[in-house]
N, C-alpha and C positions, 0 to 999 in steps of 0.2 A: 725450340717453338712448340713441339708437342709436349715436352715436360712442363712448360709453363702453363699450356692449356688444361693438361690433366691437374696441375695444382689448383687452378682457378676453379675447375669443376669440383675439385674435392673440396676447396673452402666454401664453394657455393652449396654443396650438398650438406656440410656440416651446418651451415647457416639456416638452411631450410629445416634440417632435423631438429635444431636448437629452438627455432620459432615454433614448430609443431609441439615440442615438449613444453614449452612455456604457455602455449594456448591450452593444452590438456591439463596442466598444472593450474591455471587460472580457473577453468571451467569445474575442475575438482572441488577446488576451494569454494567457489560460489554454491556448488551443491551441498557439500558438508556445512557451510555456513546456514543454508536454508534449512537443512534438517536440524542444525543445532537450534535455530531460532523457533522452529515449529515444536520441539521437545520442551521448551519452556511452558510452565503453566501459564493459563490465560493466554495462549496464543493461537491465532486462527488466521486462515488463508482469506484474503479479502481484495477486492478491487477498490481503488479510490479515486474519486474525480472532485476537484475543487470548483466551486461556484462563485462567481461574483454577484454583486448586488443586481437586482433586476432594474433593467432601464427600459421602460415602456413594455414591450412584449418580448424584448430580447434579454438573455440573460449569458454573460460571459462564462464559458466553460472551459475546463481543461480536459484532456483525454483521459479516458479510464487508464489507471496504472495498476497492474497487478502487483501484490506484495503480501507481506505478514504483517499483522497488527498484534499489538501485545498490550495487556492492561499492566501497568506498572504503578502501583499506589492510586495516586490521583490524576494520572495522565494515561493517554492511549499513545503508544508510539507505534509509528507505521515504518516499515523497512522495505525498500526497493530489493528485488532481488538480484539486480545486477550492481549493487553497491558493495564493494569486497568488505567494507569495514562493519564492525559491530556497532555503530553509532546509528541511531534512527534517523531516516530522512526527513520525518515530520514528527513533531510532539504536540499534542493537543491536550491541554488542562480539562480536567472534569468540570471545574468552575466557570469555564469559558464556552461550554457545550450545552445547547438546548435541543431536545428531540423535537423536530418539526413534524415529521410524517415518515411512514414506511408504507410501501406498496410492492406489489409484485412487478417486474419489469414489464414495460411496454416497449413497442418498436421504437418510439422516439428516444427511449433511454439507451439504446444500442448497448446493452449490457454484454460484457465479455463472457460471462458464464450462461449455461443454459439449465433450466429447471431447478426448482427446489431452492432457489435464492429469492431474497427480498432486497428492495433498495431503501436505504435508510438515509433519510436527509437531516442533517444536523446543522443548526445556527452556531456560527462562531462569534462570540461576543469580542469586539475588538480586534477582528481578523483582517483588517485592511481591505486590500482590493479582493480578497476571497473572504466573502461574508457567510459562506456556507459550504459544506462538503457532503459528499455522498458516498456511503459504503455499500458494496454488494456482499451480502453476507447469507449464510444459512439461517434457516428459521430459528435453530437453537442458539446460534450465535446471536441472534436478534434478541431472544429473550434475555440472555446474559448482558448484552449491551444496555438493554432497558433498566435491569436490575443493577447494573454498575452505575449508571447515570442517577438511578434513584437513590442508591445507597451512599451519595454525597453526604458530608458531615452538615450540620445545620447552618444555614446561610452560604451553603456551597453552590453546587449545580442547580440552575432553575429548570427544572424537569417539567416541561409541557406534556399533557396527555396525548399521545401519538393519535394522529387521525390516520385511519387506514382508508385507502381509496379502493 
């Protein structure tokens, strides 16, 4: 009986140790993936929120999601930090995006970042239930985003002059 109990305890200890090692490996992989994504040219840390069409005074919104965005040719790819794959969680084509406005965060925005960032609102043409999105970005990234949208080939993105609030 005592031998059976110690064998069960040993198996349980091995299982707990193996689970801890797997968790550590997964967390290490996510950290390495995040660093690899940020080392790519044209990548930046941002927060993203999807917005639905306005219905009266109400707008359907998703929660802010932290991640890494990357300009890739005519697309902006957005990666969730918890996705272990190197595939983007969301891809938006430059030709389908229009700059609506950018502003400093207000208490209503409930921005996940503090200070030095701006909220950029983009309209998504043909976005379905999500007709707009917002990025929280540094001011330098905002300038790059406006240039990237403006640099679309003729007939590409419809760039609206951004209104600042």
